[in-house]
C-alpha positions in Angstrom: -45.9 15.3 -16.8 -46.8 12.1 -14.9 -44.2 9.4 -15.6 -46.0 6.8 -13.6 -45.5 3.3 -15.1 -42.3 4.4 -17.0 -39.0 2.6 -16.3 -35.5 4.2 -16.2 -32.1 2.6 -16.1 -28.8 4.3 -15.3 -25.2 3.5 -16.3 -22.3 5.4 -14.7 -18.8 5.6 -16.1 -15.9 7.0 -14.1 -15.3 8.3 -10.7 -17.1 8.4 -7.3 -18.3 11.9 -8.0 -20.2 10.6 -11.1 -21.8 7.9 -9.0 -23.0 10.4 -6.4 -24.4 12.6 -9.2 -26.1 9.7 -10.9 -27.7 8.6 -7.7 -29.1 12.1 -7.0 -30.5 12.4 -10.6 -32.0 8.9 -10.2 -33.9 10.0 -7.1 -35.4 12.9 -9.1 -36.7 10.3 -11.6 -38.3 8.2 -8.8 -39.9 11.3 -7.3 -41.5 12.0 -10.7 -43.1 8.5 -11.0 -40.4 6.5 -12.7 -39.4 3.0 -11.6 -35.7 2.5 -11.5 -34.6 -0.8 -13.1 -31.5 -2.6 -14.3 -30.2 -2.0 -17.8 -31.6 -5.2 -19.2 -35.2 -4.8 -17.8 -36.6 -3.0 -20.9 -36.4 0.6 -19.6 -38.3 3.3 -21.4 -35.4 5.7 -20.7 -31.7 5.1 -20.5 -29.4 7.6 -18.8 -25.6 7.2 -19.5 -23.4 9.3 -17.2 -20.0 9.6 -19.0 -16.4 10.1 -18.0 -13.7 12.1 -19.8 -10.6 10.6 -18.1 -10.1 7.6 -20.4 -9.4 7.7 -24.1 -12.1 5.0 -24.6 -15.0 7.3 -23.6 -16.3 7.4 -27.2 -16.0 3.6 -27.7 -17.7 2.8 -24.3 -20.5 5.3 -24.9 -21.2 3.8 -28.4 -21.2 0.3 -26.9 -23.7 1.3 -24.2 -26.1 3.0 -26.7 -26.0 0.0 -29.0 -26.7 -2.3 -26.0 -29.6 -0.1 -24.9 -31.2 -0.1 -28.3 -31.0 -3.9 -28.4 -32.8 -4.1 -25.0 -35.5 -1.7 -26.1 -35.4 -0.3 -29.7 -38.1 2.3 -28.7 -36.2 3.7 -25.7 -35.2 7.3 -25.1 -31.4 7.6 -24.5 -29.9 10.6 -22.7 -26.1 11.0 -22.4 -24.8 13.3 -19.7 -21.5 13.9 -17.9 -18.0 15.0 -18.6 -17.7 13.5 -22.1 -21.1 15.1 -23.0 -19.7 18.5 -22.0 -16.5 18.1 -23.9 -17.8 16.5 -27.2 -21.5 17.0 -27.5 -21.6 16.9 -31.3 -19.6 13.7 -31.4 -22.1 12.0 -29.0 -25.1 13.4 -30.9 -23.9 11.7 -34.0 -24.1 8.3 -32.3 -27.1 6.5 -33.7 -29.8 6.1 -31.1 -28.9 9.0 -28.9 -31.9 11.3 -28.3 -30.5 13.9 -25.8 -27.0 15.2 -24.8 -26.7 17.4 -21.7 -23.6 19.3 -20.7 -22.5 20.3 -17.2 -25.1 23.1 -16.8 -28.1 21.0 -17.7 -27.6 17.4 -16.4 -29.4 18.1 -13.1 -32.3 19.5 -15.1 -32.7 16.2 -17.0 -36.3 15.5 -15.8 -37.4 19.0 -16.9 -35.8 18.5 -20.4 -37.3 15.0 -20.6 -40.8 16.4 -20.0 -40.4 18.8 -22.9 -38.7 16.4 -25.3 -39.6 12.8 -24.6 -42.0 12.6 -27.6 -39.8 14.7 -29.9 -38.2 13.2 -32.9 -35.4 15.8 -32.9 -32.1 15.3 -31.1 -31.7 17.7 -28.2 -28.1 19.0 -27.5 -27.8 21.4 -24.7 -24.2 22.5 -23.9 -23.2 25.9 -22.6 -19.6 27.2 -22.4 -18.0 25.7 -19.3 -16.9 29.1 -18.0 -20.6 30.0 -17.6 -21.2 27.1 -15.2 -21.3 28.6 -11.8 -23.9 26.6 -9.8 -23.0 23.9 -7.3 -25.4 20.9 -7.3 -25.2 18.9 -4.1 -25.3 15.1 -4.5 -24.9 11.8 -2.6 -25.1 8.2 -3.6 -27.8 6.0 -2.1 -28.7 2.3 -2.5 -25.6 0.9 -0.8 -26.6 0.4 2.8 -22.9 0.5 3.9 -21.5 3.7 2.5 -22.4 6.8 0.6 -20.4 9.1 -1.6 -21.1 12.7 -0.6 -20.1 15.4 -3.1 -18.7 18.4 -1.3 -17.0 20.2 -4.1 -17.0 20.4 -8.0 -14.7 21.8 -10.7 -11.0 22.7 -10.6 -8.9 25.8 -11.1 -5.6 23.9 -11.5 -5.4 23.2 -15.2 -2.7 20.5 -15.0 -1.2 20.0 -18.5 -2.6 16.5 -18.9 -6.1 17.0 -17.6 -9.5 17.9 -19.2 -11.5 18.0 -16.0 -11.6 21.8 -15.7 -12.9 21.9 -19.3 -15.6 19.4 -18.4 -16.6 20.6 -15.0 -15.6 24.2 -14.8 -14.1 26.3 -12.0 -13.8 25.2 -8.4 -17.0 25.7 -6.4 -18.9 24.3 -3.4 -21.8 24.9 -1.1 -21.5 26.6 2.2 -20.6 24.5 5.2 -24.1 24.9 6.6 -25.7 23.6 3.4 -23.2 20.7 3.1 -23.9 19.7 6.7 -27.7 19.7 5.9 -27.0 17.1 3.1 -24.8 15.1 5.4 -27.7 15.0 7.9 -30.0 13.8 5.2 -27.5 10.9 4.5 -27.4 10.3 8.3 -31.1 9.4 8.2 -30.4 6.4 6.0 -28.8 3.1 7.1 -25.4 4.3 5.8 -22.5 3.9 8.3 -19.7 5.4 6.3 -19.5 8.6 4.1 -16.8 9.2 1.5 -16.2 12.9 0.8 -15.8 13.3 -2.9 -15.1 16.1 -5.4 -12.7 17.1 -8.1 -10.3 19.0 -5.8 -11.9 18.8 -2.4 -9.0 20.5 -0.6 -10.2 23.6 -2.5 -13.6 23.5 -0.7 -14.9 26.9 0.2 -12.8 28.9 -2.2 -16.0 30.6 -3.4 -17.5 31.0 0.1 -14.6 32.1 2.2 -14.6 28.8 4.2 -12.0 26.0 4.2 -12.0 22.2 4.0 -10.6 22.1 7.5 -13.7 24.1 8.7 -15.9 21.6 6.9 -14.5 18.4 8.4 -14.7 19.9 11.9 -18.5 20.5 11.4 -19.1 17.1 9.6 -17.5 15.4 12.6 -20.4 16.6 14.7 -23.2 15.1 12.6 -24.9 12.4 14.5 -25.8 9.2 12.8 -22.6 9.0 10.6 -20.0 6.7 12.2 -17.2 7.0 9.7 -15.8 9.5 7.1 -13.1 9.0 4.5 -11.4 11.7 2.5 -11.4 10.3 -1.0 -8.5 12.2 -2.5 -6.7 15.5 -1.6 -3.9 17.4 -3.2 -0.6 17.3 -1.2 -0.3 21.1 -1.2 -3.8 21.4 0.3 -3.3 18.7 2.9 -2.4 20.9 5.8 -1.0 19.9 9.2 -4.2 21.0 10.9 -6.2 18.5 8.7 -3.7 15.7 9.5 -3.8 16.5 13.2 -7.6 16.6 13.2 -7.9 13.2 11.4 -5.4 11.8 13.9 -7.6 12.9 16.9 -11.0 12.2 15.4 -13.0 9.1 16.1 -15.0 9.5 12.9 -12.4 10.4 10.3 -10.5 7.3 9.3 -6.7 7.1 9.2 -6.8 6.7 5.4 -5.5 9.3 2.9 -5.4 9.2 -0.9 -2.8 11.7 -2.2 -2.2 12.2 -5.9 1.5 12.2 -6.8 1.5 11.7 -10.6 5.3 11.7 -10.9 8.3 11.2 -8.5 10.5 13.4 -10.7 10.4 17.1 -10.1 11.1 17.9 -13.8 7.9 16.1 -14.8 5.9 17.6 -12.0 6.8 21.0 -13.4 5.9 19.9 -16.9 2.6 18.6 -15.6 2.0 22.0 -13.9 1.5 20.3 -10.5 1.7 22.7 -7.5 4.2 20.9 -5.4 7.6 19.1 -5.6 8.6 15.7 -4.3 10.1 17.1 -1.1 6.7 18.5 -0.1 5.0 15.2 -1.0 7.6 13.2 1.1 7.1 15.6 4.0 3.3 15.1 3.9 3.6 11.3 4.0 6.2 11.5 6.8 3.9 13.8 8.9 1.0 11.4 8.5 3.0 8.4 9.5 4.5 10.2 12.5 1.0 11.0 13.7 -0.7 7.8 12.6 1.9 5.0 12.1 -0.8 2.6 10.9 -2.5 5.0 8.5 -3.2 3.8 4.9 -1.9 6.0 2.2 -2.9 5.6 -1.5 -1.0 7.2 -4.4 -2.1 8.3 -7.9 0.7 8.0 -10.5 0.8 8.6 -14.2 3.3 6.7 -16.5 4.3 7.7 -20.0 3.8 11.4 -19.7 5.6 13.2 -22.6 9.3 13.5 -21.8 9.3 10.7 -19.3 12.7 9.2 -20.1 13.9 5.9 -18.6 15.9 7.9 -16.1 12.9 9.9 -15.0 10.7 6.9 -14.7 13.4 5.2 -12.6 13.4 8.3 -10.4 9.6 8.0 -9.9 10.0 4.3 -9.2 12.7 4.8 -6.6 10.8 7.7 -5.0 7.6 5.6 -4.5 9.5 2.5 -3.5 11.1 4.4 -0.6 7.8 6.0 0.6 5.9 4.2 3.4 2.7 4.2 1.3 0.1 1.4 1.0 -1.1 1.1 -2.6 -1.0 2.8 -6.0 -3.5 3.8 -8.6 -1.6 3.6 -11.8 -2.8 5.6 -14.9 -1.3 5.3 -18.3 -1.0 8.7 -20.0 -3.3 9.2 -22.9 -3.4 12.1 -25.2 -6.3 14.4 -24.6 -7.6 17.1 -27.0 -7.3 20.7 -25.8 -4.6 20.0 -23.2 -1.2 21.5 -23.3 0.6 18.2 -22.9 -0.8 16.9 -26.2 1.2 19.6 -28.0 4.5 18.0 -27.1 4.9 15.8 -30.0 8.7 15.5 -29.8 8.8 13.7 -26.5 6.1 11.1 -26.9 6.6 7.9 -25.0 5.8 4.8 -27.2 2.7 3.0 -26.0 4.6 -0.3 -25.5 6.9 1.5 -23.1 4.0 3.1 -21.3 2.5 -0.4 -20.9 5.7 -1.9 -19.5 6.1 0.9 -17.0 2.5 0.5 -15.9 3.1 -3.2 -15.3 6.2 -2.4 -13.2 4.2 0.0 -11.0 1.3 -2.4 -10.6 3.8 -5.0 -9.3 5.2 -2.4 -7.0 1.7 -1.6 -5.8 1.1 -5.2 -5.0 4.3 -5.4 -3.0 3.4 -2.2 -1.1 -0.1 -3.4 -0.3 1.3 -6.8 0.9 3.8 -5.2 3.1 1.2 -2.8 4.6 -1.2 -5.7 5.2 1.6 -7.8 6.9 2.4 -4.8 9.2 -1.2 -5.0 10.4 -1.3 -8.7 11.3 -2.1 -9.5 15.0 -3.5 -6.0 15.5 -7.1 -5.3 16.4 -9.2 -3.0 14.2 -12.9 -2.1 13.8 -14.4 -3.5 10.6 -17.4 -2.3 8.7 -18.9 -5.4 7.2 -20.4 -5.3 3.7 -23.9 -6.7 3.0 -23.0 -8.9 0.0 -22.3 -12.6 0.2 -19.7 -14.1 -2.1 -19.2 -17.9 -2.0 -20.3 -18.1 1.7 -17.9 -15.3 2.6 -18.3 -11.6 3.4 -15.9 -8.7 3.2 -15.3 -5.5 5.0 -12.7 -2.8 5.6 -10.9 -1.8 8.7 -10.6 1.9 9.8 -7.3 2.0 8.0 -8.6 0.4 4.8 -7.4 -3.2 5.1 -9.7 -5.5 3.2 -10.8 -8.4 5.4 -13.1 -11.4 5.1 -14.9 -13.9 7.2 -17.5 -16.6 6.9 -20.8 -15.1 5.8 -23.1 -14.1 8.7 -26.1 -12.0 7.7 -26.2 -10.5 11.3 -22.8 -8.9 10.6 -24.0 -7.1 7.5 -23.6 -3.3 7.8 -22.3 -3.5 11.4 -19.0 -2.3 12.8 -17.2 -4.9 14.9 -13.7 -5.1 16.4 -11.6 -8.0 15.1 -8.1 -9.2 15.2 -6.3 -9.5 11.9 -5.0 -13.1 11.6 -3.3 -13.9 8.3 -3.3 -13.1 4.6 -5.2 -15.5 2.3 -3.9 -16.7 -1.1 -6.0 -13.9 -2.8 -4.3 -11.2 -0.7 -7.2 -10.5 1.6 -6.8 -10.7 5.4 -8.7 -13.3 7.4 -9.9 -12.3 10.9 -10.2 -14.0 14.3 
């Protein structure tokens, strides 16, 4: 079918992985004649790529469908993504939704649209997640500065709080050779930096007999990409050889994001995490010994069932003593079909969860400030963003310090060495 003259808009909820997939799906629409427009430009088709991590998935999806129908009452609305895999019937009952596609069908959206765009029946395609075997490569485009490159999908870990294995299936990836081909495609664009994304990227190659370490060695050789960042990697999969390689590489940045979730071993066991705090501490120490200026981010969950005041204090003390740079704080929310939700005897009241979250956000601000202060008067290379904001522009150093300077269009999407001068009132570093 020729979709020439038709307009499509996309809205993405959730993680970098979702953004990379939305961008790839959007390119397939453009290749089939669609014009990609903003949400409020009267699109003929709306595509909403959903997330399953937050408890507000249902509410947010309903709001977006309602908004889309206000913009164009005659529009066709397709909902895809993790929430669509987990609760397809719930989504199909939202007034205005025309199509719901689970994990196995979202990359076939154009094909399903050709067959159903004029249908008055709701289309719900959702196969059992354990039948989803295919890996669909993706990368984000449109941002001149960086691209999110999907190298892995799914997860075999089944942590007791998490629905992602139920939404995305078992761990899988392409071969290194095929992944490098996609990276070379990204290298043909204006992008300077590639962020490697996935659900559990340290598990790369589990289905091909290769390893994540093998992958990054090959990606390091791709010409045209100047920087790589590893978005997030489990501490038990972050090996010494990976750390050593990043320390010696000119392209892989000294920036790690390592999920912790709790600083109390008792809770890590209840969460079914695959490490204890001593291993986590050792990984951080190894990084800092090899790369003293490395930036280390931490994921942490507050309010998990059974998190007493004493166990929360244990987590707080553990993180406080670690030489890490910032936190991503998540407040535990009950998720259907997880094992943690069955523990109804040790539920942490929501007001306690909120208070603990606030405490860790304050700790994160302190950690970030201390890290930024440790970098003052040092010289680092900065990749400058294209956007202008109040006559200023922003960028990130190799080790992920956010910096700003007076807007200069000639700096946009270039990498320049600067000296870090002082920290502004808004917590961003000014440069010389």
